[in-house]
N, C-alpha and C positions, 0 to 999 in steps of 0.2 A: 666673751669668747675672743681669742686672739686671732687677728687677721694675718694670713700668710702674705709675705711680701716677696715678690719675684726678684730675681737677680737684676733684671732690667730696671725695675722700680728703684732698687737700692743704688744702682749706678746713676740713674737720673737724679736722685735725691742728693747723694754725697759727692759725685764727681761732676755731674752736669749732663744735660740732655745731649743726645747725638747731634753733631754739627757745631757744638760750642767749642771754643778754643781749649777749655779745660778737658773736655771729654776726648777730643782729637789727640791731645798730648798724652793723656792717660793710655789710650788705646795704642798709640805708636810705641810708647815705652813698654807696654805689656807685650806687644809683638816682638820687640827687640829682645826682651828678656826670655821669651820662649825660644827664639832662634839661638840666643847665647847658650841657654841650657842644653839645647839639642847638640850644639857644637861641642860643648864640654862632655856630654854623655858619649858622643862618638869618639872623642879623644881618649877617654877613659876605657872604652871598650877595646880600643886598639892598644891599650897598655902603654900609652905615650905620656910623657911629661909635657908640661907647657914648653919647657926649654927644647925638647925634641921636636915638637910641632913647629915652634918658632924657627928652628934651624932648617927644617924641611921646606918652609915657605919663604924663608928669607926675611923674617920679622924678628923683632926683639921679644923676649919672654914677657916683659911687662905689657907689651901691646896685646899679646895673647890673653894675658890676665884681664886686661880691660875689655877685650872682646867678649870673654866668657862672663863678664858682668853686665853685658848689654851696651857697652860704650864702644865708640869708634867702629861701629858696624857700617860697612858699605856693601853694596851688592857685589862688587868685584872681590872684596875680601871674603865675603861669605862663600862665594863660588870657589875661590882659591882654596879655602880651608876644607870645604866639603870634598872637593876633588882630591886634595892631598890626603884626606882621611879615607878615601876610597868610597865615598858616598855618591849619591845622585841627588840632584836638585831639580825641582820642577816649579815653574812659576805659572800661576793661573791668574791672569789679569782679566778682570771683567769690568765692563763699563755698564752702569745702570742709569 
């Protein structure tokens, strides 16, 4: 009989356990990609091109392209783009 493997078990086996450098890096990259995907989705919903968004926020089109791929993301840039696209952003920071 085949044993079912949980998502956490797979991550632990192939990426590394929580708290390891590899796992931390993987999770940070995943979060960046999720944010980037959401920004791109918002831009497309507004029927804007990357060039139009770039002009609106005073950035280069290639920078918007990089941001939508999860690179060059900073909190200030994220906030700037979300606001330019008419969105709202909430930060929920919790210390455990």
